N, C-alpha and C positions, 0 to 999 in steps of 0.2 A: 656386506656380508658374507662370510667363505662357507659353503654349503659344506656337508659333511664327508662328501666325496673329494671335495681339493685341499680339505685338509689331511684324510689320509694318501691322496697319493704327494702329498707333502711331505709328510709322515714317511714312506715309505722311500722317496727320493730321499730324503738325508741320511737313512739307515744304511741306502745302498742297492734295496733290492730292486727286483721289477715285479711289478704289478701287470695282471692284463688285464683290460677294460670292461667293466662289466656288463653284458650285454641290457639294450635298453628293452624295459620292463614296461610289456602293455597294460600292467593293472594300475591305480592309481596308490599302490603301496610304497612304504621307503624302497630306496635301493639296498639291498643286499652289502652289507660290508665287510670285507674280509678281515679277519681276525688279524695283528698286529703280527709280526714274524718276528720268532723267537729270538732274543738279544740273550748275552749268555751276560753277566755282572764282572765288570773290569776285577783284577787282582789287585790284592793291595800291595802297595808300593811300598811298603816297608813288612818283612815277614817279621811276624810276630812267634820270639822263639819262646818255650817253655817257660824260662826263666823270667823274663819279663811281663809272660801274661798271666803266671800266679806268685808273683813279685817275691821268689824264695831269694832266703837270704845264705848267705855264704856257708850257713850251718848244715842247711839242708840241700845244699846244690847238690853234692856228690854222694848225699846217700841212696841207696837202691829205693826201689818199690818195697818189699818187704819192711826193711827199714822205716821208710815214710808210714807205713802202717802201724805199724808196732811205736812207734810213736803217735801217733791219730791217737793210739788207742789207748795209750800210757795218758795222756791228755784228758781222752773222756773218763777215765777214772779217776783221775784227779776232782775232775770237776762234777760227778756223782758223787764222792766220798766228803765234798764240801759243799754239796745239797744237801747230804744226809746231815751233816753235822751242823748245819744252821734251823733244819726241822727241828733237831736235837732242842737246840736251845729255844726254839720260838713254842716247843711243848712245853720244854721247863718253867720259861716264862711264864705262859698261859695258866700252867699248872698252880705255879706260886700265887698268881694274882686271884685267880679262882680262890685257894686255900681262905687269901688274906679279906677278902669280900665272904666266904662265911664266917671266917672269927669275927667279922664288926656283924655281922649279921645274928649272929647267935648272943655278944655282947649287947647287943641294942635289944633284943627277946628279953633276955634275963632281964635287963635293968626294969624294962616294962614291969614285969610280973613282980 
């Protein structure tokens, strides 16, 4: 069974850093383990371009930032208008349903009298 010390030494050797041997402790506490050395992440093998990252179409690939922002705002405006129209249609439908129910209730009440 490997001790913590041998595991740390193997890790240090595999990374290529030199590790100082810790002083033997006189107490019964565990040995101090040095933190692992800082290792930078390897760069990506294939650089990601803006076009591949955001899956741009041919229509938007040649637009400037201002033109792209304007396009986004226009799409948001169309979405808001569609949402308002849908809400208006739902309210009209609800109102006609309520009117129909009101008429049915009135007819039932007057027939009983």
